[in-house]
C-alpha positions, 0 to 999 in steps of 0.5 A, a space after each residue: 525509216 520515215 523521212 520528212 519532207 521540207 516545205 519553205 514558207 515564204 515570208 508574205 505566205 506566212 503574213 497572208 495566213 496570219 492576217 485577220 480577216 477585216 470586218 466589214 464597215 457598219 457605219 451607215 448614214 442614217 436614214 433622216 440624214 440621207 433624207 434630209 440631204 437629199 430634199 436640201 439637194 433638191 430644195 439647192 437645184 430648185 432654188 438654182 433652177 429657178 434663178 436662172 430662169 428667171 428673167 430679168 428685171 426691166 429696167 423702166 424709162 424714167 425709173 431712177 435705173 432705167 434709161 432716159 424718157 426722149 420720145 413722145 409718149 401717151 399715158 395708156 389706160 392702164 398707166 402704161 405709156 407708148 412712146 411714138 414718132 410722127 412723120 409726113 405732112 401735118 396730122 391736121 393737113 392729112 389726107 392718109 392716117 397710117 399706123 406702122 407697127 415694127 417688127 421683131 427687134 426694132 423700133 419706132 426708129 429705122 426700118 419701117 416704111 415712113 424713112 424710106 417713101 420720097 417725101 414727093 408721094 409724102 406731099 402730093 398724096 398727103 401722107 402721117 404716118 405714125 410707128 410706136 415703140 410697141 409693149 417693152 421696146 425703145 421706151 414703151 413701158 413693157 406689158 407683162 400683160 401682153 397678149 395677140 389682143 392687147 396690142 390692138 387694143 395700144 393701136 386703138 388708144 394710140 389713134 384717139 389719142 392722136 386723133 386720127 379719127 374713126 378709121 386709120 390704115 395700118 402697116 406692120 412689118 414682119 413680127 408687127 405683121 401679126 400684130 396686123 392680122 389682129 386688128 382685121 380680127 378685133 377692130 377690122 370696123 376702125 380700119 381703112 386698109 392694112 398692109 402687112 410686110 413679110 408677116 411671121 408665120 406661127 407654124 401652129 396655126 390651124 388651117 396650115 396643111 402640115 406637110 408644108 409647115 413641116 416642110 418650111 418647119 424643118 427648112 430652118 436652121 436647126 438652131 431656130 427649130 429649137 428656138 421655136 419649140 421652146 417658144 411654143 411648147 415651153 414658153 417659160 424656157 424661152 427667157 434661159 434658151 436664148 441666154 445661156 452658152 450651152 447651145 446657139 441662139 435664136 438666129 433672129 437674136 443671136 446671129 440674123 446675118 446666117 439668116 438674111 438673103 443675098 438682098 438683106 445683106 447689101 441692103 442692111 450694110 447701107 443703114 449698118 451705124 443707124 442700125 446699131 444704134 436703133 438696136 441698142 435702142 430697141 433694147 434698152 429695157 431688156 429683152 424678155 420683155 421685147 424679143 423673148 416675149 415676141 417668141 412667147 405670143 408670135 409663136 404661143 398658141 393661138 385664140 383664132 387662125 387668119 386662115 379662119 378671117 372673113 373680108 374685112 371689106 366686103 363692100 370694096 371700101 377697104 383693101 389688104 395687102 400681102 408683100 413678101 420677097 421670094 428669097 425670105 429666108 426667115 418667113 418661107 414663102 411658101 406659107 405665104 402663097 398659101 395664106 392668099 390662096 385661102 384668103 381671096 380679098 388678100 392681094 398678094 405682092 411676091 417681090 422675087 429676088 428679095 428677102 426679109 427686109 424688102 422695105 429698104 429697097 429703092 421705090 418699094 416703099 413707094 409702092 407700098 403706101 399708093 398699092 394701099 391707098 388704092 392705087 394712087 
């Protein structure tokens, strides 16, 4: 007699067996729409990126939305204006006439030699000094075509329009020191003498030993290493790099106290209120045509190297002096030593314990000017 086996089937199992299998979705985005969507996204990204890296327009002094003009200015041959400030004895009575070139983030006021010269030295030697705002700074019009050479012609035209004579002295501090190198290259016949004070060194200049520049470069803060790489290799990103909020920007722009020596901090504390006013005035037309363009030009590709220069005064009719502090945290002293050793016509002055803004120290500006004028 046959016996049956009774199997109980759960409701869930029954549903599983009776459920119809799902058909795969047959919806696909048409290829034309997909390509169009990707193209729109790409164009949108490019437009966004362009807006991000595109510098804001400068607020030109004297324009309806720009700062007022308060300085004496000359009009250059290309139509730009150059603001200047005169110091010392009257120009017509001066025995020595000096043009001072300010540094990174500076202007015709402030950290110059003129403000720190003793009145006795000025009067006894008959010294006239004119400082000026480099293009884009202070009340000088920006120069979108600025190069190493163009600043030289600005200096030469300033001298001619002010009637300084066929020859004059030039003194440059920090980034202004690069302008002095350029004067030695392009208009040595117009110079009576030159002084470079803590001049900024371009790590990519030919003639600098690779081991020396590598060591000096990596002594910088990481944020500054990257800022200089951007300025040298991708200058079109300099504005974005130094205005974005994701990474630390160049110390000289965003955290200057992080790269000042002990002496620098003491000196700058003595002029704290003036410094704030001068810094705001220096960049009042915008940052791109001032500090950002300084980075691009100062650390870009040069058409010559200062180490290739020849003595501009072969008959000792003038002299060139290079001053540097051995505790300068912005510009490594090792590079200046190498430059001075390879240019024997340079009179090199190294200041023990001094930082980057040593001209503010008592008596230093007097010593700089006296040595420039032949030990007067």
